[in-house]
N, C-alpha and C positions, 0 to 999 in steps of 0.2 A: 865447152860443154854445150851440148845442143839441148835446147828445151823444146819439148814437144808441146805445141799449142794445145792440143786436146788434153794432155795430162795436166797442164797448168790450169786449164779451165776446170777439170775435175777436182784438182786440189783446191782451187778457190771456191768452187761450189760446195765441196765437202766441208771446208773450214766455215763457210757461211752457214751451211746446214747445221753444223755442230754449234756454232754461235747462236743461231736462231733457236735451236732446241734448248740449249742451255739458258738463253735469255727468257724463253717462254717458261721454262721450268722455274727460274728465279722469279719472274714476274707472277707466275701462277701461284707460287707459294705465298706471296703477299696477299692476294685476294682470298686465298684459303684461310690464312691467319685472320684476316679482317672478317671474313664470313663466320669463322669459328667464334671470334670475339663478339660479333654482333649477335649470334645465336645465344651465347652465354649471357649477354646483357639482356636480351629479350626474355630468356628463361628466368633470370634473376628478377626482372620486373614483373613477370607473371607470378612468380612465387611471392614477391612482396604484395602484389595485388590480392592474391589468394589469402595471405596472412592477414592483411588489413580487412578483407571481407569477413574472415572468420572472427577477428577481434570485434568488428562492428556487429556481427550477428550475436556474439556472446554478450556484448554490452546492451544490445537491444533486448535480448532475453532477460538480462538482469534488470533492466529498466521496466520491462513488462511485469516481472515478478514483484518488483518494488511497488509498482502502481497497483497491482492486485492486492498486495499486503496493505497498502494505504487505504484502498477501497474497503477492504474487510475491516480495518480498524475504524474507519469512519462509520461503517454500518453498525459495528458493535457499539460505538459511542452513541449513535442514534437510538439503538435498542436500549442501552442503559438509561439514556435521557428519558425515553418513553416510559420505561419501568419506574423511574424516579417520579415522573409526572403522575403516573397512575397511583403510586404509593402516596404521594402528596395529596391527591384528590381523595383517596380513601381515608387518609388521616384527617383531612379537613371534614369529610363527611362524618367520620366517627366523632370528631370533636364537636361538631354541630349536634349530633345525636346525643352525646353525653351532656351538652349544655342544656338541651331541651329536657332531658331526664332530670338534670339538676333543678331546673325551673319547676318541673312538675313536683319533685320531691319537696322543694322549698314551699310551693303553694300548699301541698298536702300538710307539711309541717306547720305552716301558719294556720291552716284550717283546724288541725288537731290542737294547736295551742289555744285557739279561740274556743274550741269545744271543751278543752281542759279548764279554761278560765270560767266558762259557763257552768261546767260540772262542779267546779270548786265553789262557785257562788251558790249553786243550788244546794250543795252539801252543807255549806255554811248556813244557808237559810233553813235547811231541814234540821240542822243541829240546834239552831235557835228555837225552832218550833218545838222540838222535843224537850228542850230545857224549860220552856214556859209551862207553867201548870195549866192544865186543861180546865177551862171554866166549866163548871157543871151547869148543865142546863136545867 
């Protein structure tokens, strides 16, 4: 059998070309799968980061609402305390006023008792004077 050198070279080059293309295809599939996996991993990490950012934003909003509610409660407590202080001052002023009025009434009562005692003594003296016979002059 006579082998033509040119045909043999063509066969060898053809087999080599098929092997090269097949190898490149097989090797190319691996990087594509790796690239696809890497993209999926990056996408998953991005989604996780977005979810964490959204959760952090919700928590921050909730903390802000709680801080605002606490501030409002503190302000309401200060207002209640101020109102109680004003009422206590008013009650104290009213008590002082009533005490002074009671002192005035007690002083007037003592004065009236003294006047009553004087009036009773004068009445008693007048009754004695009336009961005594009048000396004729």
